[in-house]
DOKE-217291 format. One record per residue (C-alpha): residue number from 1; x, y, z; chain; residue in one letter. Coordinates in steps of 0.02 Angstrom, whole numbers. Example, Ala and Ser with C-alpha at 12.3 -4.5 7.8 and 13.67 -1.06 7.14 Angstrom:
residues 2
BALUM   resi       px       py       pz   chain   resn
BALUM      1      615     -225      390       A      A
BALUM      2      684      -53      357       A      S
//
This chain:
residues 73
BALUM   resi       px       py       pz   chain   resn
BALUM      1     3230     5526    -4768       A      K
BALUM      2     3367     5655    -4783       A      I
BALUM      3     3372     5749    -4903       A      P
BALUM      4     3215     5688    -4994       A      H
BALUM      5     3088     5725    -4856       A      D
BALUM      6     3186     5853    -4755       A      V
BALUM      7     3346     5951    -4781       A      S
BALUM      8     3468     5965    -4637       A      L
BALUM      9     3593     6106    -4607       A      I
BALUM     10     3715     6123    -4462       A      G
BALUM     11     3821     6265    -4395       A      F
BALUM     12     4011     6255    -4387       A      D
BALUM     13     4119     6102    -4393       A      R
BALUM     14     4112     5983    -4246       A      F
BALUM     15     4204     5823    -4202       A      E
BALUM     16     4089     5686    -4271       A      P
BALUM     17     4051     5781    -4433       A      I
BALUM     18     4141     5652    -4541       A      N
BALUM     19     4034     5506    -4484       A      V
BALUM     20     3865     5583    -4521       A      I
BALUM     21     3776     5512    -4674       A      E
BALUM     22     3730     5592    -4786       A      P
BALUM     23     3868     5722    -4770       A      P
BALUM     24     3796     5873    -4679       A      L
BALUM     25     3780     6044    -4760       A      T
BALUM     26     3857     6175    -4646       A      L
BALUM     27     3854     6360    -4614       A      V
BALUM     28     4031     6400    -4561       A      E
BALUM     29     4053     6552    -4449       A      Q
BALUM     30     4219     6642    -4425       A      P
BALUM     31     4237     6583    -4245       A      I
BALUM     32     4412     6651    -4218       A      E
BALUM     33     4360     6822    -4286       A      R
BALUM     34     4204     6818    -4177       A      M
BALUM     35     4312     6786    -4023       A      A
BALUM     36     4434     6926    -4064       A      H
BALUM     37     4291     7048    -4097       A      T
BALUM     38     4204     7002    -3933       A      A
BALUM     39     4366     7019    -3835       A      A
BALUM     40     4402     7188    -3914       A      D
BALUM     41     4228     7251    -3872       A      L
BALUM     42     4241     7187    -3694       A      L
BALUM     43     4408     7273    -3666       A      L
BALUM     44     4339     7433    -3742       A      Q
BALUM     45     4191     7429    -3620       A      R
BALUM     46     4304     7389    -3472       A      M
BALUM     47     4406     7545    -3514       A      R
BALUM     48     4246     7646    -3501       A      G
BALUM     49     4234     7678    -3687       A      D
BALUM     50     4051     7658    -3729       A      D
BALUM     51     4044     7758    -3890       A      K
BALUM     52     3942     7676    -4027       A      D
BALUM     53     3847     7574    -3898       A      F
BALUM     54     3748     7471    -3938       A      P
BALUM     55     3839     7414    -4092       A      Q
BALUM     56     3796     7289    -4229       A      R
BALUM     57     3941     7196    -4307       A      I
BALUM     58     3914     7081    -4454       A      T
BALUM     59     4042     6948    -4498       A      L
BALUM     60     4036     6846    -4658       A      N
BALUM     61     3984     6664    -4653       A      T
BALUM     62     4007     6528    -4783       A      K
BALUM     63     3882     6394    -4836       A      M
BALUM     64     3966     6227    -4872       A      V
BALUM     65     3842     6128    -4975       A      M
BALUM     66     3842     5940    -4954       A      R
BALUM     67     3718     5799    -4979       A      E
BALUM     68     3598     5837    -4834       A      S
BALUM     69     3505     5968    -4935       A      V
BALUM     70     3397     5923    -5084       A      R
BALUM     71     3445     6010    -5245       A      A
BALUM     72     3320     6139    -5305       A      C
BALUM     73     3250     6110    -5478       A      I
//
């Protein structure tokens, strides 16, 4: 049984999210920012600019706690 026997966490919002019971805890990623960053890097590489390659970019995520995770005591 969720969340008593197992906790469940999903990534990002998706279409049927509102019909899942119990409400699903989510890790929300900045998808639009991820797309812009990827496009910028691709264009940079296509121009032949490979400075700072490879590169690690970290974007902030947000945990949206709902009822699919058991509360810690």
